[in-house]
Steps between C-alpha positions, in 0.01 A plus 500: 500500500679180404586424866136545597383268226759238593391523864136453405577195286722349770240567768226340290724200437555453874122486548447257210778265613393518865831622635557335843578830679193665350277206595637489855446874553153488350389205715635669815313818411178304455555309822549817704224704337235225486564419867479867597180544298330198663595616851397860429168384349421284806546812712359770272191338351322421830609835643366685194170313526479565875567869445218513242232363735623621837398836639715651773608839623824549308401310188555790260841571649593133467401497134696822440811348665457182298481697174803707602702184568446398138761762411748391766852533349647150458850618600357620834339159550831338417682718751250422776514126434880516486515668841257248648686198364857623547712349776436798726127497421222331700476209254869468420525177695307317225767578239250590229683793346632440148272199450190447279292514819606859562407585141158340545442700820584825322272420206213404732527836676508684167204332328263426790357858510453492122310169503297602808399834346383344173323224694322756718371692201382182327332347804337832590306495173393138553404574861266774381313238294503220761456710815127446559509134395786401727357689798158343448662158532657604833846410377806559714774739393722206414231349278443835331870541428527147364196552275624831367848363431357202315256702292763762421777248435563624147547861610714383791713291263561822310615662824743213563634520145550875539706428810701239314563746216637759738711252695665333198635833374623627839874556537578747784388302805609168348850633441529624860372192686610236247845626414480372139709191589571267209320165522328616819302824480553626145166565327398652167505866595824493703672286237402746224648787702820305566552373145434843356767648727742227392427566135355152438205625299417159355405347834346828619279514191412131529388555857317812385312299238388255768394781736302672225336170407392446863365856525307460174363162614376651826330789320337262251374289791358807675330612179358150437364475854347848470336408169364176644362683800331760282343234280385310807303801620309510176 
């Protein structure tokens, strides 16, 4: 019990004193995850809105596949990206394996279905309200999508934050494609796993405190946006 308490105190002290290693790892984690979230949102939000208003033959099957991809195992994504970016893979010539770019690619693949699915559900409800109005104005599909995205921006921001929350805590794919290289691809989750294995519980706990703080901040933001949206409807 004494070792645990000492580790907690030491970990908290690293956070308070802004330990250089902790700050570096945290900033790299934010850089990778924020970039992945922005890219995934640029892909997923318009696609989710398009899926909500578009009617085509295999629409239900597409939605079912999209929902199924939300549960795609991250380690499988990591393996696929690894094979694609390895020297013998089709994109090996770019030398992206074991770089932050490879980690961003893996996170984009993981969170895009999640953001798109939430966006689809949110825009579908808005489309039910705006359907007759937008059609009466003879708007194009692009104009409809833009209008729905703008009007549902709070709900879509929640979708993006949900994607960020999943990406920041991901370890399997990041470990495979990033390699957990010090001062290069080491992020919060992989560093926690490494330091725990080494027995350096102080740094592991310090990183854990930061990761928990980020997760709590994201959940508070999602709750605040949801509350604001609910109040706006009234």
